[in-house]
mmCIF file of the C-alpha atoms, coordinates in Angstrom:
data_MODEL
# 
_entry.id   MODEL 
# 
loop_
_atom_site.group_PDB 
_atom_site.id 
_atom_site.type_symbol 
_atom_site.label_atom_id 
_atom_site.label_alt_id 
_atom_site.label_comp_id 
_atom_site.label_asym_id 
_atom_site.label_entity_id 
_atom_site.label_seq_id 
_atom_site.pdbx_PDB_ins_code 
_atom_site.Cartn_x 
_atom_site.Cartn_y 
_atom_site.Cartn_z 
_atom_site.occupancy 
_atom_site.B_iso_or_equiv 
_atom_site.pdbx_formal_charge 
_atom_site.auth_seq_id 
_atom_site.auth_comp_id 
_atom_site.auth_asym_id 
_atom_site.auth_atom_id 
_atom_site.pdbx_PDB_model_num 
ATOM 1   C CA . MET A 1 1   ? 11.099 50.598 4.792   1.00 0.00 ? 1   MET A CA 1 
ATOM 2   C CA . PRO A 1 2   ? 14.486 50.888 6.529   1.00 0.00 ? 2   PRO A CA 1 
ATOM 3   C CA . SER A 1 3   ? 16.818 53.602 5.319   1.00 0.00 ? 3   SER A CA 1 
ATOM 4   C CA . ASN A 1 4   ? 19.764 51.235 4.917   1.00 0.00 ? 4   ASN A CA 1 
ATOM 5   C CA . THR A 1 5   ? 18.618 48.542 2.511   1.00 0.00 ? 5   THR A CA 1 
ATOM 6   C CA . ASN A 1 6   ? 22.127 47.083 2.137   1.00 0.00 ? 6   ASN A CA 1 
ATOM 7   C CA . ILE A 1 7   ? 21.827 45.352 5.491   1.00 0.00 ? 7   ILE A CA 1 
ATOM 8   C CA . HIS A 1 8   ? 19.604 42.323 5.310   1.00 0.00 ? 8   HIS A CA 1 
ATOM 9   C CA . ASN A 1 9   ? 17.379 41.135 8.103   1.00 0.00 ? 9   ASN A CA 1 
ATOM 10  C CA . SER A 1 10  ? 20.040 39.047 9.808   1.00 0.00 ? 10  SER A CA 1 
ATOM 11  C CA . ARG A 1 11  ? 19.681 39.097 13.546  1.00 0.00 ? 11  ARG A CA 1 
ATOM 12  C CA . VAL A 1 12  ? 23.036 39.534 15.214  1.00 0.00 ? 12  VAL A CA 1 
ATOM 13  C CA . ALA A 1 13  ? 23.211 39.493 18.990  1.00 0.00 ? 13  ALA A CA 1 
ATOM 14  C CA . LEU A 1 14  ? 26.006 41.336 20.780  1.00 0.00 ? 14  LEU A CA 1 
ATOM 15  C CA . THR A 1 15  ? 27.659 40.065 23.934  1.00 0.00 ? 15  THR A CA 1 
ATOM 16  C CA . GLU A 1 16  ? 28.689 42.465 26.656  1.00 0.00 ? 16  GLU A CA 1 
ATOM 17  C CA . HIS A 1 17  ? 32.292 41.437 25.990  1.00 0.00 ? 17  HIS A CA 1 
ATOM 18  C CA . ALA A 1 18  ? 31.969 42.347 22.283  1.00 0.00 ? 18  ALA A CA 1 
ATOM 19  C CA . CYS A 1 19  ? 30.587 45.787 23.186  1.00 0.00 ? 19  CYS A CA 1 
ATOM 20  C CA . LYS A 1 20  ? 33.400 46.362 25.672  1.00 0.00 ? 20  LYS A CA 1 
ATOM 21  C CA . ARG A 1 21  ? 36.094 45.322 23.188  1.00 0.00 ? 21  ARG A CA 1 
ATOM 22  C CA . ALA A 1 22  ? 34.597 47.427 20.387  1.00 0.00 ? 22  ALA A CA 1 
ATOM 23  C CA . ARG A 1 23  ? 34.694 50.499 22.648  1.00 0.00 ? 23  ARG A CA 1 
ATOM 24  C CA . GLN A 1 24  ? 38.228 49.670 23.766  1.00 0.00 ? 24  GLN A CA 1 
ATOM 25  C CA . ARG A 1 25  ? 39.761 48.721 20.415  1.00 0.00 ? 25  ARG A CA 1 
ATOM 26  C CA . PHE A 1 26  ? 37.779 50.815 17.904  1.00 0.00 ? 26  PHE A CA 1 
ATOM 27  C CA . ARG A 1 27  ? 35.965 53.446 19.976  1.00 0.00 ? 27  ARG A CA 1 
ATOM 28  C CA . TRP A 1 28  ? 32.653 52.171 18.590  1.00 0.00 ? 28  TRP A CA 1 
ATOM 29  C CA . ASN A 1 29  ? 29.460 52.603 20.532  1.00 0.00 ? 29  ASN A CA 1 
ATOM 30  C CA . GLU A 1 30  ? 26.861 49.831 20.638  1.00 0.00 ? 30  GLU A CA 1 
ATOM 31  C CA . SER A 1 31  ? 24.850 51.085 17.650  1.00 0.00 ? 31  SER A CA 1 
ATOM 32  C CA . THR A 1 32  ? 27.983 51.315 15.497  1.00 0.00 ? 32  THR A CA 1 
ATOM 33  C CA . LEU A 1 33  ? 28.999 47.816 16.560  1.00 0.00 ? 33  LEU A CA 1 
ATOM 34  C CA . GLU A 1 34  ? 25.547 46.480 15.748  1.00 0.00 ? 34  GLU A CA 1 
ATOM 35  C CA . ARG A 1 35  ? 25.623 48.053 12.272  1.00 0.00 ? 35  ARG A CA 1 
ATOM 36  C CA . MET A 1 36  ? 29.182 46.862 11.556  1.00 0.00 ? 36  MET A CA 1 
ATOM 37  C CA . SER A 1 37  ? 28.557 43.343 12.859  1.00 0.00 ? 37  SER A CA 1 
ATOM 38  C CA . LYS A 1 38  ? 25.520 42.994 10.564  1.00 0.00 ? 38  LYS A CA 1 
ATOM 39  C CA . LYS A 1 39  ? 27.606 44.139 7.604   1.00 0.00 ? 39  LYS A CA 1 
ATOM 40  C CA . ALA A 1 40  ? 30.400 41.731 8.552   1.00 0.00 ? 40  ALA A CA 1 
ATOM 41  C CA . PHE A 1 41  ? 27.958 38.865 9.019   1.00 0.00 ? 41  PHE A CA 1 
ATOM 42  C CA . GLU A 1 42  ? 26.275 39.489 5.666   1.00 0.00 ? 42  GLU A CA 1 
ATOM 43  C CA . SER A 1 43  ? 29.213 40.370 3.442   1.00 0.00 ? 43  SER A CA 1 
ATOM 44  C CA . GLY A 1 44  ? 32.395 39.751 5.392   1.00 0.00 ? 44  GLY A CA 1 
ATOM 45  C CA . LEU A 1 45  ? 35.134 37.510 4.068   1.00 0.00 ? 45  LEU A CA 1 
ATOM 46  C CA . LYS A 1 46  ? 34.705 33.938 5.270   1.00 0.00 ? 46  LYS A CA 1 
ATOM 47  C CA . ARG A 1 47  ? 37.576 31.726 6.324   1.00 0.00 ? 47  ARG A CA 1 
ATOM 48  C CA . LYS A 1 48  ? 36.815 29.262 3.522   1.00 0.00 ? 48  LYS A CA 1 
ATOM 49  C CA . ASN A 1 49  ? 37.369 32.020 0.932   1.00 0.00 ? 49  ASN A CA 1 
ATOM 50  C CA . THR A 1 50  ? 40.996 32.575 1.934   1.00 0.00 ? 50  THR A CA 1 
ATOM 51  C CA . ASN A 1 51  ? 44.267 30.703 1.528   1.00 0.00 ? 51  ASN A CA 1 
ATOM 52  C CA . GLY A 1 52  ? 47.942 30.966 2.367   1.00 0.00 ? 52  GLY A CA 1 
ATOM 53  C CA . HIS A 1 53  ? 49.070 32.885 5.449   1.00 0.00 ? 53  HIS A CA 1 
ATOM 54  C CA . LEU A 1 54  ? 45.661 34.447 6.004   1.00 0.00 ? 54  LEU A CA 1 
ATOM 55  C CA . LYS A 1 55  ? 43.910 31.080 5.971   1.00 0.00 ? 55  LYS A CA 1 
ATOM 56  C CA . LYS A 1 56  ? 46.544 29.633 8.309   1.00 0.00 ? 56  LYS A CA 1 
ATOM 57  C CA . TYR A 1 57  ? 45.992 32.498 10.766  1.00 0.00 ? 57  TYR A CA 1 
ATOM 58  C CA . LEU A 1 58  ? 42.200 32.088 10.641  1.00 0.00 ? 58  LEU A CA 1 
ATOM 59  C CA . ASP A 1 59  ? 42.458 28.296 10.951  1.00 0.00 ? 59  ASP A CA 1 
ATOM 60  C CA . GLU A 1 60  ? 44.592 28.669 14.087  1.00 0.00 ? 60  GLU A CA 1 
ATOM 61  C CA . LEU A 1 61  ? 41.993 31.008 15.603  1.00 0.00 ? 61  LEU A CA 1 
ATOM 62  C CA . TRP A 1 62  ? 39.240 28.591 14.602  1.00 0.00 ? 62  TRP A CA 1 
ATOM 63  C CA . ASN A 1 63  ? 41.017 25.715 16.335  1.00 0.00 ? 63  ASN A CA 1 
ATOM 64  C CA . GLU A 1 64  ? 41.772 27.749 19.488  1.00 0.00 ? 64  GLU A CA 1 
ATOM 65  C CA . ARG A 1 65  ? 38.209 28.962 19.883  1.00 0.00 ? 65  ARG A CA 1 
ATOM 66  C CA . LYS A 1 66  ? 35.911 26.001 19.362  1.00 0.00 ? 66  LYS A CA 1 
ATOM 67  C CA . HIS A 1 67  ? 32.887 27.976 20.581  1.00 0.00 ? 67  HIS A CA 1 
ATOM 68  C CA . ALA A 1 68  ? 33.483 30.548 17.822  1.00 0.00 ? 68  ALA A CA 1 
ATOM 69  C CA . ASN A 1 69  ? 32.121 28.810 14.760  1.00 0.00 ? 69  ASN A CA 1 
ATOM 70  C CA . ASN A 1 70  ? 31.943 31.811 12.459  1.00 0.00 ? 70  ASN A CA 1 
ATOM 71  C CA . LEU A 1 71  ? 34.893 34.112 11.723  1.00 0.00 ? 71  LEU A CA 1 
ATOM 72  C CA . ARG A 1 72  ? 34.372 37.041 9.363   1.00 0.00 ? 72  ARG A CA 1 
ATOM 73  C CA . LEU A 1 73  ? 36.765 39.667 8.066   1.00 0.00 ? 73  LEU A CA 1 
ATOM 74  C CA . TYR A 1 74  ? 35.265 43.006 7.191   1.00 0.00 ? 74  TYR A CA 1 
ATOM 75  C CA . GLY A 1 75  ? 37.813 45.593 6.159   1.00 0.00 ? 75  GLY A CA 1 
ATOM 76  C CA . GLU A 1 76  ? 40.727 45.160 8.548   1.00 0.00 ? 76  GLU A CA 1 
ATOM 77  C CA . THR A 1 77  ? 38.544 43.955 11.398  1.00 0.00 ? 77  THR A CA 1 
ATOM 78  C CA . LEU A 1 78  ? 38.009 40.378 12.498  1.00 0.00 ? 78  LEU A CA 1 
ATOM 79  C CA . PHE A 1 79  ? 34.530 39.609 13.821  1.00 0.00 ? 79  PHE A CA 1 
ATOM 80  C CA . VAL A 1 80  ? 34.257 36.457 15.918  1.00 0.00 ? 80  VAL A CA 1 
ATOM 81  C CA . PHE A 1 81  ? 30.752 34.990 16.029  1.00 0.00 ? 81  PHE A CA 1 
ATOM 82  C CA . SER A 1 82  ? 29.159 31.963 17.609  1.00 0.00 ? 82  SER A CA 1 
ATOM 83  C CA . ASN A 1 83  ? 26.223 31.308 15.293  1.00 0.00 ? 83  ASN A CA 1 
ATOM 84  C CA . HIS A 1 84  ? 24.535 34.742 15.187  1.00 0.00 ? 84  HIS A CA 1 
ATOM 85  C CA . THR A 1 85  ? 26.116 36.092 18.385  1.00 0.00 ? 85  THR A CA 1 
ATOM 86  C CA . LEU A 1 86  ? 29.112 38.386 18.171  1.00 0.00 ? 86  LEU A CA 1 
ATOM 87  C CA . LEU A 1 87  ? 31.679 37.350 20.775  1.00 0.00 ? 87  LEU A CA 1 
ATOM 88  C CA . THR A 1 88  ? 34.485 39.834 20.119  1.00 0.00 ? 88  THR A CA 1 
ATOM 89  C CA . VAL A 1 89  ? 36.215 42.003 17.522  1.00 0.00 ? 89  VAL A CA 1 
ATOM 90  C CA . TRP A 1 90  ? 39.844 42.848 16.914  1.00 0.00 ? 90  TRP A CA 1 
ATOM 91  C CA . HIS A 1 91  ? 42.204 44.323 14.363  1.00 0.00 ? 91  HIS A CA 1 
ATOM 92  C CA . LEU A 1 92  ? 43.665 41.958 11.830  1.00 0.00 ? 92  LEU A CA 1 
ATOM 93  C CA . PRO A 1 93  ? 47.461 41.792 12.281  1.00 0.00 ? 93  PRO A CA 1 
ATOM 94  C CA . THR A 1 94  ? 49.211 44.429 10.180  1.00 0.00 ? 94  THR A CA 1 
ATOM 95  C CA . GLU A 1 95  ? 51.117 41.917 8.066   1.00 0.00 ? 95  GLU A CA 1 
ATOM 96  C CA . LEU A 1 96  ? 47.870 40.191 6.988   1.00 0.00 ? 96  LEU A CA 1 
ATOM 97  C CA . ARG A 1 97  ? 45.930 43.311 5.997   1.00 0.00 ? 97  ARG A CA 1 
ATOM 98  C CA . PRO A 1 98  ? 47.215 43.450 2.390   1.00 0.00 ? 98  PRO A CA 1 
ATOM 99  C CA . LEU A 1 99  ? 46.220 39.782 1.937   1.00 0.00 ? 99  LEU A CA 1 
ATOM 100 C CA . ALA A 1 100 ? 42.729 40.480 3.250   1.00 0.00 ? 100 ALA A CA 1 
ATOM 101 C CA . ARG A 1 101 ? 42.355 43.354 0.756   1.00 0.00 ? 101 ARG A CA 1 
ATOM 102 C CA . VAL A 1 102 ? 43.369 41.037 -2.115  1.00 0.00 ? 102 VAL A CA 1 
ATOM 103 C CA . PHE A 1 103 ? 40.800 38.418 -1.121  1.00 0.00 ? 103 PHE A CA 1 
ATOM 104 C CA . HIS A 1 104 ? 38.093 41.059 -0.648  1.00 0.00 ? 104 HIS A CA 1 
ATOM 105 C CA . SER A 1 105 ? 38.738 42.455 -4.121  1.00 0.00 ? 105 SER A CA 1 
ATOM 106 C CA . LYS A 1 106 ? 38.667 38.969 -5.686  1.00 0.00 ? 106 LYS A CA 1 
ATOM 107 C CA . ILE A 1 107 ? 35.335 38.201 -4.015  1.00 0.00 ? 107 ILE A CA 1 
ATOM 108 C CA . ASN A 1 108 ? 33.876 41.567 -5.056  1.00 0.00 ? 108 ASN A CA 1 
ATOM 109 C CA . LYS A 1 109 ? 35.028 41.111 -8.672  1.00 0.00 ? 109 LYS A CA 1 
ATOM 110 C CA . SER A 1 110 ? 33.408 37.671 -8.819  1.00 0.00 ? 110 SER A CA 1 
ATOM 111 C CA . LYS A 1 111 ? 30.092 39.202 -7.674  1.00 0.00 ? 111 LYS A CA 1 
ATOM 112 C CA . LEU A 1 112 ? 30.026 41.768 -10.489 1.00 0.00 ? 112 LEU A CA 1 
ATOM 113 C CA . PRO A 1 113 ? 27.757 40.975 -13.450 1.00 0.00 ? 113 PRO A CA 1 
ATOM 114 C CA . ASP A 1 114 ? 29.495 40.382 -16.798 1.00 0.00 ? 114 ASP A CA 1 
# 
């Protein structure tokens, strides 16, 4: 049995570009990127679960990048996927980070049992 049972068996492929950007922007090596991309894919905040300025920002990205059909926010990092392939990662703009935290906390509270 794997040691990290929080990560499901989702298969996430990494592009060379995603690996390069993760090293450049976050100083993550490939194994860290693989672990983080699985977490983001499984439990990251989806575009449909946002609204306001954050949703507008994500919608604009969605429209600009038609090949990227799956945007996920995990922490303050935006993961851009095409199906199960990670295309790139980048920091969420500073002004949107508090909004992302609010949406994350709302989603997490709704998952808690009564």
